[in-house]
Backbone as a ProteinNet text record, in pm:
[ID]
protein_1_A
[PRIMARY]
MRLTSIPPSMAVVAVTALMLTACSRASSTVGSPSAQATAPASDAATGSDSTTPSTAAASDGTTGSDSTSPTPGTSAAAIAVCTTLPVSQVASLSGVALTTGNEQDSALGNAYTCDYYPASGTGGLSVTVTAAGGAQAYQNSLQADTIAGGAENVAPVTGVGDKAFSAHDGVRALFGDRMIYVAGLASNPPAVAIIQALQAKLG
[TERTIARY]
-5329	-5355.5	-5259.5	-5309.1	-5223.8	-5196.8	-5066.5	-5026.5	-5034.2	-5087.9	-5098.3	-4969.9	-4907.2	-4781.5	-4808.7	-4713.6	-4727.6	-4649.3	-4714.4	-4642.8	-4523	-4413.1	-4292	-4320.4	-4408	-4434.8	-4494.4	-4579.9	-4640.2	-4538.4	-4445	-4339.1	-4252.7	-4222.1	-4139.7	-4212.8	-4344.3	-4424.1	-4427.1	-4438.8	-4444.7	-4314.7	-4204.1	-4071.7	-4049.1	-4088.6	-4071.3	-4153	-4274.4	-4360	-4299.7	-4242.5	-4178.4	-4059.8	-3980.7	-3862.6	-3904.5	-4008.6	-4057.2	-4107.2	-4176.5	-4227.3	-4113.1	-4008.5	-3892	-3824	-3807.4	-3742.7	-3824.2	-3955.9	-4043.5	-4032.1	-4026.7	-4013.7	-3880.1	-3772.1	-3639.5	-3638.3	-3699.8	-3701.9	-3779.9	-3892	-3973.2	-3902	-3818	-3743.2	-3636.8	-3564.4	-3459.3	-3518.1	-3632.5	-3692.1	-3788.8	-3795.2	-3891.4	-3858.7	-3959.4	-3936.3	-3835.6	-3834.6	-3741.1	-3598.1	-3573.4	-3437.8	-3393.6	-3487.7	-3452.6	-3427.8	-3497.6	-3479.4	-3345.8	-3299.6	-3174	-3055.9	-3058.8	-2945.3	-2912.8	-3008.8	-2974	-2917.9	-2970.1	-2919.7	-2773.4	-2740.1	-2601.6	-2514.1	-2564	-2487.1	-2465.2	-2567.8	-2555.2	-2451.4	-2452.3	-2354.9	-2214.3	-2199.9	-2067.1	-2022.4	-2116.3	-2081.5	-2040.3	-2107.5	-2073.4	-1934.3	-1901	-1768.8	-1659.1	-1684.9	-1578.1	-1552.7	-1658.5	-1638.9	-1637.8	-1704.7	-1718.5	-1728.1	-1838.3	-1849.1	-1846.1	-1907.9	-1909.5	-1769.2	-1690.3	-1553.7	-1470	-1487.5	-1409.9	-1441.7	-1570.3	-1609.2	-1549.3	-1552.1	-1496	-1347	-1281	-1137.4	-1105	-1182	-1158.4	-1183.2	-1290.2	-1321.6	-1213.2	-1161.9	-1056.4	-931.8	-896.1	-776	-789.1	-907.4	-928.4	-917.9	-975.3	-970.6	-827.7	-751.1	-613.4	-530	-556.5	-473	-505.8	-632.2	-669.9	-675.1	-682.8	-695.2	-569	-588.2	-473.7	-393.5	-261.3	-176.7	-214.1	-226.8	-262.5	-168.8	-226.3	-145.5	-63.7	50.6	137	98.9	87.2	56.1	168.6	176.2	280.2	218	290.8	241.1	227.6	123.7	100.2	215.3	242.1	350.5	292.9	310.6	268.7	388.7	395.1	512.1	529.5	419.7	429.6	487.6	456.1	507.5	652	677.9	812.1	912.7	871.1	959	892.9	919	851.5	878.2	788.2	797.7	931.6	975.7	1099.9	1219.9	1222.7	1333.7	1329.8	1210.6	1196.8	1231.5	1192.9	1226	1376.9	1443.8	1588.8	1659	1612	1676.2	1646.9	1529.2	1489.3	1528.9	1545	1573.2	1447.6	1331.5	1203.4	1141	1087.6	1028.1	891	891.3	766.9	711.6	578.9	517.7	417.3	357.6	255.9	276.2	219.6	222.9	83.7	42.6	-91.2	-78.9	-123.7	-113.4	-220.2	-178.1	-268.6	-231.7	-303.1	-265.4	-363.2	-310.8	-393	-348.4	-413.7	-376.1	-397.8	-498.8	-528	-410.7	-345.3	-230.7	-98.2	-101.2	21.3	103.7	35.7	104	70	173.5	156.5	230.4	154.9	208.2	190.7	290.6	276.5	302.4	205.1	221.2	267.1	381.2	438.4	417.4	365.9	334.6	403.7	439.3	485.7	364.3	388	278.4	179.8	228.9	141	43.7	73.7	-11.6	17.4	113.2	150.1	301.8	342.4	486.5	552.9	473.9	533.3	589.1	603	653.1	582.3	597.9	534.9	635.4	613.8	697.2	604.1	625.7	540.2	623.5	570.4	633.2	536.5	581.4	506.4	565	493	548.7	562.3	477.9	485.5	447.1	511.4	487.2	563.7	664.7	742.2	822	869	948.8	865.6	741.9	654.4	616.1	589.2	554.4	670	791.3	910.9	920.3	904	913.9	803.8	682.1	571.1	597.4	648.5	677.3	788.8	891.7	1003.1	953.8	870.4	817.1	727.4	640	547.3	623.1	723.2	798.9	880.5	932.3	1010.5	923	800.3	708.3	655.8	616.7	553.2	652.7	770	863.7	975.5	987.8	1099.9	1220.5	1303.1	1417.7	1515.1	1519.8	1616.1	1579.5	1453.6	1411.2	1422.9	1462.3	1476.1	1623.6	1672.9	1814.6	1835.3	1930.5	1958.1	2018.3	1990.7	2046.8	2127.6	2252.2	2339.2	2350.8	2393.1	2420.1	2300.3	2187.5	2070.2	1991.1	1955.1	1873.6	1942.4	1867.5	1917.6	1932.9	1840.3	1846.6	1751.5	1775.6	1693.9	1698.9	1596.5	1597.9	1521.8	1556.9	1486.4	1414.6	1305.3	1228	1168.8	1089	1030.5	939.1	893.3	799.9	863.6	994.3	1058.2	1161.9	1198.7	1300.9	1239.4	1267.3	1219.1	1339	1336.1	1442.9	1381	1444.9	1392.6	1480.5	1417	1485	1415.1	1468.7	1399.5	1267.3	1156.2	1023.5	954.8	1032.6	979.8	1033.2	944.1	986.4	955	1050.1	1029	1037.2	939.4	925.7	909.4	994.2	987.6	957.2	850.9	810.2	798.8	825	802.8	929.1	1045.5	1171.5	1237.6	1309.2	1368.6	1497.1	1562.3	1688.2	1690	1780.1	1785.9	1849.2	1958.5	2025.6	1935.4	1848.5	1762.4	1662	1614.9	1522.2	1591.8	1716.1	1794.1	1816.4	1846.2	1868.9	1743.4	1627.5	1500.8	1475.9	1500.9	1482.1	1572.1	1696	1790.6	1750.1	1703.3	1662	1541.2	1446.1	1325.8	1358.5	1439.5	1474.9	1550.6	1632.9	1707.5	1613.9	1502.8	1405.7	1316.2	1287.8	1204.5	1280	1412.2	1496	1485.8
3443.6	3464.4	3569.3	3661.3	3767.4	3740.6	3732.2	3707.7	3834.5	3823	3940	3951.2	4061.1	4080.2	4093.9	4038.4	4043.1	4162.4	4245.2	4361	4316.6	4389.1	4354.3	4334.7	4413.2	4401.5	4266.7	4211	4080.2	3969.7	3986.1	3885.4	3872.7	3985.9	3983.4	3911.4	3939.3	3873.1	3723.6	3677.9	3533.7	3465.2	3526.5	3467	3457.8	3562.8	3562.5	3451.7	3431.3	3325	3188.7	3166.6	3037.9	3014.1	3116.8	3101.8	3069.4	3134.7	3107.7	2965.3	2917.8	2779	2679.6	2704.3	2614	2612	2729.1	2737	2664.2	2678.8	2612.8	2462.3	2411.9	2266	2215.4	2291.4	2249.8	2247.8	2349.8	2357.2	2242.5	2206.8	2096.9	1965.3	1947.8	1822.5	1807.4	1918.4	1914	1886.9	1947.4	1931.2	1816.6	1729.7	1619.5	1517.6	1444.1	1342.3	1237.5	1196.1	1091.7	1139.8	1267	1319.9	1328.7	1370.2	1380.1	1243.4	1141.3	1006.7	949.4	988.4	933.4	985.8	1110.3	1170.2	1099.7	1074.7	1004	865.9	796.7	662.7	670.7	770	786.5	819.9	908.3	944.9	824.7	742.3	624.9	529.6	510.7	418.5	470.6	603.1	661	647.1	671.2	658.8	517.6	418.3	279.7	247.1	298.3	269.3	336.8	457.7	532.7	486.7	439.1	402.5	252.7	176.1	30.5	-10.8	28.2	-2.2	-149.9	-232.4	-374.8	-433.1	-390.9	-440.9	-392.3	-265.3	-210.8	-284.4	-314.2	-385	-523.3	-590.5	-725.4	-721.2	-620.7	-609.8	-583.8	-492.2	-463.6	-585.5	-659.2	-777.5	-881.9	-900.5	-1000.1	-960.9	-830.9	-784.7	-800.4	-763.7	-777.9	-921.8	-1011.2	-1152.8	-1203.6	-1162.6	-1208	-1153.9	-1028.4	-966.3	-1014.9	-1057	-1096.4	-1246.7	-1321.7	-1465.6	-1521.9	-1611.2	-1669	-1758.4	-1766.7	-1858.9	-2000.6	-2092.3	-2231.1	-2289.8	-2351.3	-2406.6	-2527.2	-2543.4	-2657.1	-2770.5	-2889.5	-3004.3	-3105.8	-3190.8	-3293.3	-3424.1	-3531.8	-3663	-3668.4	-3737.9	-3751.8	-3827.9	-3792	-3856.1	-3913.8	-4042.4	-4106.5	-4103.6	-4000.6	-3978.5	-4092.7	-4139.4	-4247.3	-4375.4	-4398.3	-4517.8	-4496.6	-4377.4	-4347.2	-4342.8	-4288	-4277.3	-4349.6	-4479.8	-4561.4	-4512.9	-4550.2	-4510	-4551.1	-4673.3	-4723.4	-4636.8	-4589.3	-4506.2	-4368.6	-4311.9	-4181.1	-4190.8	-4299.8	-4320.6	-4327.8	-4398	-4411.3	-4277.5	-4199.5	-4071.6	-3964.4	-3969.7	-3866	-3896	-4024.3	-4062.1	-4066.5	-4059.9	-4065.1	-4202.8	-4262.3	-4396.2	-4388.4	-4376.3	-4364.6	-4502.8	-4512.8	-4642.5	-4640.4	-4523.6	-4516.7	-4393.4	-4404.9	-4292.3	-4269.5	-4147.5	-4114.1	-4015.4	-4059.4	-3975.8	-3866.8	-3743.6	-3627.8	-3546.7	-3571.1	-3510.1	-3402.6	-3307.5	-3204.5	-3195.7	-3276.1	-3278.2	-3142	-3068	-2937.3	-2841.7	-2850.6	-2764.7	-2831	-2948.5	-3024.3	-3049.2	-3061.1	-3082	-3220.5	-3296.5	-3434.7	-3451	-3492.5	-3495.3	-3632.6	-3669.4	-3787.2	-3742.2	-3770	-3742.3	-3871.3	-3864.9	-3981.6	-3967.3	-4077.6	-4071.3	-4184.6	-4154.4	-4263.1	-4339	-4442.2	-4525	-4443.6	-4340.9	-4259.7	-4174.9	-4153.8	-4072.3	-3924	-3883.4	-3742.1	-3726.8	-3605.8	-3577.5	-3628.6	-3645.3	-3693	-3580.6	-3609	-3510.5	-3527.6	-3431.1	-3439.5	-3406	-3468	-3442.6	-3407.9	-3293.6	-3247.2	-3219.8	-3264.7	-3235.7	-3149.9	-3031.8	-2951.2	-2985.4	-3068.7	-3128.9	-3031.6	-2930.6	-2827.2	-2695.1	-2586.5	-2457.4	-2440.8	-2525.2	-2520.4	-2392.8	-2336.2	-2213.1	-2099.5	-2087.6	-1983.3	-2013.5	-2141.2	-2181.1	-2153	-2179.2	-2153.2	-2004.3	-1920.3	-1776.6	-1726.6	-1777.3	-1738	-1775.9	-1897.3	-1945	-1863.8	-1831.9	-1752.9	-1615.5	-1555	-1423.7	-1432.1	-1532.3	-1547.8	-1577.1	-1664.1	-1698.9	-1580.8	-1500.5	-1384	-1283.8	-1265.5	-1170.2	-1225.2	-1353	-1412	-1437.9	-1489.7	-1530.8	-1432.7	-1332	-1239	-1292.4	-1203.6	-1242.7	-1332.4	-1317.7	-1397.6	-1545.8	-1579.3	-1719.6	-1785.1	-1709.2	-1761.8	-1761.1	-1877.2	-1886.5	-1975.2	-1941.7	-2028.1	-2161.2	-2264	-2396.7	-2437.2	-2476.6	-2513.3	-2665.1	-2706.6	-2848.6	-2929.4	-2862.4	-2935.5	-2849.3	-2907.3	-2838.3	-2721.6	-2653.4	-2531.6	-2421.7	-2420.5	-2331.6	-2386.4	-2350.6	-2401.9	-2303.3	-2309.4	-2227	-2299.4	-2261.3	-2315.3	-2201.3	-2235	-2137.7	-2210.2	-2138.9	-2198.6	-2316.4	-2324.5	-2431.5	-2542.1	-2542.3	-2652.5	-2609.6	-2704.8	-2681.1	-2702	-2609.2	-2618.8	-2613.7	-2699.5	-2700.5	-2703.1	-2631.2	-2619	-2694.3	-2773	-2847.9	-2813.8	-2717.6	-2673	-2608.9	-2668.9	-2617.2	-2709.3	-2794.6	-2885.8	-2843.3	-2838.2	-2804.5	-2920	-2949.6	-3050.9	-2980.1	-3009.5	-2940.6	-3043.8	-3032.9	-3123.1	-3039.4	-3075.8	-3002.4	-3096.8	-3044.2	-3121.2	-3170.2	-3137.4	-3179.6	-3061.1	-3092.8	-2987.3	-2931.3	-3005.6	-2957.6	-2979.5	-2908.4	-2913.1	-3039.1	-3094.3	-3207.3	-3325.8	-3374.7	-3486.1	-3447.4	-3323.4	-3276.9	-3274.1	-3227.7	-3223.9	-3365.4	-3458.8	-3598.6	-3658	-3627.3	-3677.2	-3616.6	-3487.3	-3420.1	-3482.3	-3503.8	-3562.1	-3703.7	-3781	-3919.7	-3921.8	-3834.1	-3830.1	-3779.3	-3674	-3620.9	-3724.4	-3803.2	-3908.4	-4009.9	-4038.8	-4134.4	-4073.6	-3945.6	-3879.6	-3851.1	-3834.7	-3809.9	-3670.4
-8520.2	-8378.6	-8328.3	-8247.1	-8196.7	-8050.4	-8014.4	-7876	-7796.2	-7679.7	-7592	-7511.9	-7508.9	-7434.9	-7285.7	-7204	-7056.9	-7006.4	-6928.8	-6875.4	-6790.4	-6791.6	-6714.1	-6567	-6511.3	-6366.6	-6332.1	-6417.9	-6393.7	-6410.2	-6503.2	-6523.6	-6399.1	-6337.5	-6215.9	-6103.4	-6094.6	-5990.2	-6011.5	-6135.3	-6165.3	-6132	-6167.4	-6138.7	-5989.5	-5917.4	-5771.3	-5707.5	-5757.3	-5703.7	-5727.4	-5844.5	-5875.1	-5781.9	-5754.1	-5666.8	-5523.6	-5475.4	-5339.9	-5325.8	-5431.7	-5430.4	-5422.8	-5500	-5501	-5365.6	-5303.6	-5171.8	-5066.1	-5075.5	-4978.2	-4986.6	-5109.7	-5128.7	-5073.1	-5098.7	-5049.2	-4897.8	-4837.2	-4691.3	-4631.1	-4695	-4642.3	-4654.2	-4755.4	-4772.8	-4664.8	-4635.5	-4534.2	-4396.7	-4366.5	-4234	-4224.4	-4324.9	-4325	-4218.9	-4165.5	-4061.7	-4104	-4230.2	-4273.1	-4263.3	-4295.6	-4286.7	-4142	-4053.8	-3913.1	-3851.7	-3896.4	-3842.7	-3884.7	-4001.3	-4051	-3971.2	-3927.4	-3858.8	-3727.9	-3636.8	-3513	-3538.1	-3639.9	-3669	-3706.6	-3786.8	-3828.2	-3708.7	-3619.2	-3500.8	-3410.9	-3393.7	-3306.9	-3361.1	-3492.1	-3551.7	-3531.2	-3550.6	-3532.8	-3388.8	-3293.8	-3153.3	-3119.6	-3175.1	-3147.3	-3196.7	-3316.6	-3371.9	-3292.9	-3242.8	-3178	-3035.1	-2963.6	-2824	-2799.7	-2882.3	-2868.6	-2722.1	-2652.7	-2509.1	-2477.7	-2562.4	-2529.7	-2535.5	-2633	-2643.7	-2527.4	-2489.5	-2378.8	-2250.1	-2227.8	-2106.1	-2103.2	-2216.7	-2222	-2196	-2253.6	-2233.2	-2086.9	-2023.5	-1883.3	-1796.5	-1828.4	-1749.6	-1759.7	-1880.3	-1900	-1825.7	-1837.8	-1770.7	-1620.8	-1568.3	-1425.2	-1380.9	-1461.3	-1426.5	-1426.1	-1530	-1538.4	-1423	-1385.6	-1284.6	-1144.3	-1123.9	-989.3	-968.7	-1080.1	-1064.1	-1000.6	-909.9	-844.9	-936.1	-905.9	-980.9	-943.4	-1040.3	-1008.9	-904.6	-800.6	-692.6	-735.8	-670.5	-697.8	-604	-656.2	-572.2	-581.7	-482.1	-479.2	-432.6	-455.3	-413.8	-262.7	-217.4	-73.7	-8.2	116.6	191.8	320.6	341.2	466.1	560.6	642.1	727.8	826.8	886.8	986.2	927.1	798.8	731	686.8	631.8	583.1	697.2	810	926.4	1044.3	1059.3	1161.1	1304.1	1391.2	1531.5	1591.4	1562.7	1621.6	1583.4	1457.6	1413.5	1479.3	1489.4	1553	1701.2	1766	1907.6	1926.2	1834.9	1843.9	1822.9	1724	1693.3	1797.9	1857.1	1951.8	2095.9	2125.2	2262.8	2348.8	2287.2	2358.7	2334.8	2440	2429.8	2363.5	2231.8	2155.8	2122.6	2119.5	2091.6	1976.6	1948.5	1843.4	1755.1	1634	1541.2	1482.1	1473.1	1424.1	1307.5	1190	1069.7	1072.1	1049.5	1044.1	919.4	809.9	682.3	636.9	560.9	497.1	351.7	264.9	123.9	58.9	106.5	50.5	69	185.1	212	183.2	122.3	92.9	219.4	334.9	462.6	517.4	548.7	594.1	727.1	831	967.1	1030.8	1109.5	1195.4	1338.3	1425.3	1568.2	1635.9	1701.1	1768.1	1919	1983	2124.7	2201.8	2326.6	2415.8	2468.7	2545.7	2598.1	2680.7	2747.3	2832.6	2751.1	2624.1	2538.3	2545.7	2625.7	2637.4	2621.7	2589.1	2581	2454.9	2348.4	2224.3	2139	2009.3	1914.6	1781.4	1694.8	1563.2	1454.1	1337.5	1220.7	1105.3	1044.7	935.7	810.8	697.3	568.8	487.3	447.8	351.6	216	142.7	22.1	-93.5	-99	-203.5	-140.5	-183.9	-121.8	7.8	26.7	150.5	167.8	56.9	66.9	125.7	80.6	133.5	277.6	306.9	442.8	538.5	493	574.2	607	506.3	526.5	619.3	600.5	687.2	832.5	852.5	988.4	1052.6	974.7	1027.5	1073.9	993.1	1028	1151.1	1154.6	1267.5	1396.8	1390.9	1511.6	1562.3	1470	1510.6	1584.6	1535.2	1598	1730.1	1729.6	1847.8	1960.8	1927.7	2031.9	2057.1	1970.5	1985.7	1911	1860.5	1778.4	1853.8	1988.1	2064	2066.1	2034.5	2033.5	1896.5	1796.3	1660.6	1623.2	1581	1548	1426.7	1339.6	1224.7	1269.8	1195.2	1222.1	1099.7	1120.7	1009.3	996.2	877.1	854.5	809.2	780.6	734	636.4	524.1	425.1	357.3	273.1	209.5	313.2	408.6	523.8	628.5	752.4	861.7	977	1060.5	1182	1292.5	1414.3	1530	1600.3	1665.4	1742.6	1862	1939.4	2058.5	2025.4	1899.1	1862.7	1779.8	1762	1690.9	1589.9	1503.2	1400.7	1263.5	1172.9	1034.5	941.3	839.1	739.6	601	510.2	374.3	276.1	190.7	84.4	-47.3	-120.3	-240.9	-203.1	-245.1	-209.5	-108.9	-45.4	57.1	193.8	291.5	427.5	521.4	609.8	712.9	848.8	931.5	1060.1	1171.2	1272.8	1388	1511.6	1581.4	1701.8	1820	1939	2061.4	2128.4	2073.1	2134.2	2204.4	2312	2394.5	2334.5	2244.6	2187	2036.2	1969.6	1823.9	1763.9	1821.2	1755	1720.6	1811.5	1772.5	1663.7	1666.9	1563.8	1428.1	1425.6	1300.7	1249.3	1339.6	1299.8	1236.6	1291.7	1236.1	1098.5	1085	955.6	849.3	883.8	786.7	747.1	843.2	814.7	722	745.2	662.6	521	513.5	382.1	298.6	361.7	289.9	229.4	297.1	243.8	135.6	150.4	50.1	-79	-67.3	-183.9	-240.1
[MASK]
+++++++++++++++++++++++++++++++++++++++++++++++++++++++++++++++++++++++++++++++++++++++++++++++++++++++++++++++++++++++++++++++++++++++++++++++++++++++++++++++++++++++++++++++++++++++++++++++++++++++++++

C-alpha cells in the first residue's frame, strides 16, 4: 500500500483547527452555568465567615442589655412602725397629746410610715423608715429640700445617725442604708429623740 503524503499547507490548517477546538472547549467550561453558580456560593460563605452578622447582633444585644439593665433592687424586712414605736411613747417624746397611729406602708419603696394623730384628728406627726435604699433617699431629699426651701432652711443635725439634716419638712437621719424621717414637729429636739428611740429598737 502506498501512503499519500499530506502537503505542508494542509497540515498547518489541521493543527490550527485542533487548537481552536481545544480553546473553545476550555472557554465553554470556564463560562459554564455550574462554574458561575459555584462562585457566588463561595463568596457568600466567605462573607458569612468574615462578618458573622448574627453573632455581632447577639453580642450587641447582650452588651446593650447588660449596660442598660437595672441593678437588682435591695429589699429589707417590713417594719411596723406603729407597733415598734407605740403612740404613748411618741406622745411622751414629742410632747403632743397623741391618741392613735395609722400605718401607711409602701413595701415596693421599702418605706414604712406611721401617722400619729391627737384626738382631734389634726396636728399630728409622722415617722417614716426607709428600710433599704435610705442613703439614696437621704441624698435625694437633701437636694430637693435645698432647692425647694433654699439653703437657709436646710441645716445639719448632730448627735444622731451617721449624718442628719433638718429642713422645713422635718428631720432625716441616716443609719447605714436606713433612713428615719420625722415630720410635723415644730422643733428638732423631739424629732431627734423619736429617731433615736426608733433606731434603738430596730438595732
